[in-house]
C-alpha positions in Angstrom: 13.6 15.0 1.5 11.4 12.2 2.7 7.7 13.0 3.3 5.0 11.3 5.3 1.4 11.8 4.5 -2.0 10.4 5.5 -5.0 10.2 3.2 -8.5 8.7 3.4 -9.7 6.5 0.6 -13.5 6.8 0.7 -14.1 4.1 -1.9 -12.1 1.5 0.1 -12.9 3.1 3.5 -9.2 3.0 4.4 -6.8 5.4 6.1 -3.6 5.3 4.0 -0.2 6.3 5.4 2.7 6.8 3.0 6.4 7.4 3.3 7.6 8.9 0.1 11.0 9.9 -1.2 12.0 13.3 -2.6 10.6 12.3 -6.0 7.3 11.1 -4.6 7.9 7.4 -4.9 6.3 5.3 -2.1 8.9 3.8 0.2 6.5 2.3 2.8 2.8 2.2 3.0 0.3 1.3 5.7 -3.5 0.9 5.1 -5.8 0.8 8.1 -9.6 0.0 8.0 -11.3 3.2 8.9 -14.0 1.6 11.0 -11.7 -0.2 13.5 -8.1 0.7 12.7 -7.2 -2.9 11.7 -4.1 -2.9 9.4 -4.5 -4.5 6.0 -1.2 -3.3 4.4 2.2 -2.6 5.9 4.5 -3.0 2.9 8.0 -1.7 2.1 9.3 -1.1 -1.4 12.8 -2.2 -0.4 11.4 -5.6 0.9 9.2 -6.0 -2.2 12.1 -5.4 -4.6 14.4 -7.7 -2.6 11.9 -10.6 -2.7 11.1 -10.0 -6.3 14.8 -10.2 -7.2 15.9 -13.0 -5.0 12.9 -15.2 -4.1 10.6 -17.4 -6.0 6.9 -16.7 -6.7 5.8 -18.6 -3.6 7.9 -16.4 -1.2 6.7 -13.2 -2.9 3.1 -14.5 -2.7 3.5 -15.1 1.1 4.9 -11.5 1.5 2.0 -10.0 -0.5 -0.6 -12.1 1.4 0.9 -11.0 4.8 1.8 -7.3 4.1 0.3 -6.4 0.8 2.2 -4.2 -1.7 3.1 -0.5 -1.9 1.2 1.7 -4.3 2.7 2.0 -7.8 3.5 5.4 -9.2 4.2 8.6 -7.5 2.4 10.4 -4.7 0.8 13.2 -6.7 -2.4 15.1 -6.1 -2.8 13.9 -2.6 -2.9 17.5 -1.3 -6.3 17.9 -3.0 -7.8 14.8 -1.5 -10.3 15.2 1.3 -8.9 14.6 4.8 -5.3 14.4 3.6 -2.3 16.0 5.2 1.3 15.7 6.2 2.2 13.8 9.3 5.4 13.6 11.3 8.0 10.9 10.9 7.2 9.8 14.5 3.5 9.4 13.8 4.3 7.4 10.6 6.8 5.2 12.4 4.3 4.5 15.3 1.6 3.4 12.8 4.1 1.4 10.8 5.4 -0.5 13.9 2.0 -1.3 15.2 0.8 -2.5 11.8 3.9 -4.7 11.3 3.3 -6.2 14.8 -0.3 -6.9 14.0 0.4 -8.4 10.6 3.5 -10.3 11.6 6.7 -8.6 12.6 9.1 -10.2 10.1 9.0 -10.8 6.4 8.7 -14.4 5.3 12.0 -16.3 5.0 13.1 -17.2 1.5 12.6 -20.8 0.5 15.7 -22.9 0.8 
C-alpha cells in the first residue's frame, strides 16, 4: 500500500513530502523551504531511473538541477521525527503538482 508522509527537517529548514511504496522506498519527493514554501525538490524515482538508463549525463544533470533527486533508502523512523505525520493522497498530489508547476512542469527532453 502506498503511503504519503510529511516531515520537517530542522537542519535544512525544509518541509519534506514523500510518497512511498509498501516497502518504504521513496517513489516521489517534494521539499519546500519552511520559511516561504518555495519548492526546491519535486523528483520522481520513475523519472530518475528512466533518465539514468536512457539519457546521457548532461540530460540527467539537467533533471537533477531542475527537480533534484529522491532520497535514497527506505522511509524508516520518520514516525519518531518531530512534526512528522501521514497525509492524504490528495494533499500530496496538490503539493506535488504545485511544486512541479513552479520548478517547470515537464522533465527535460533527452538529447538527440
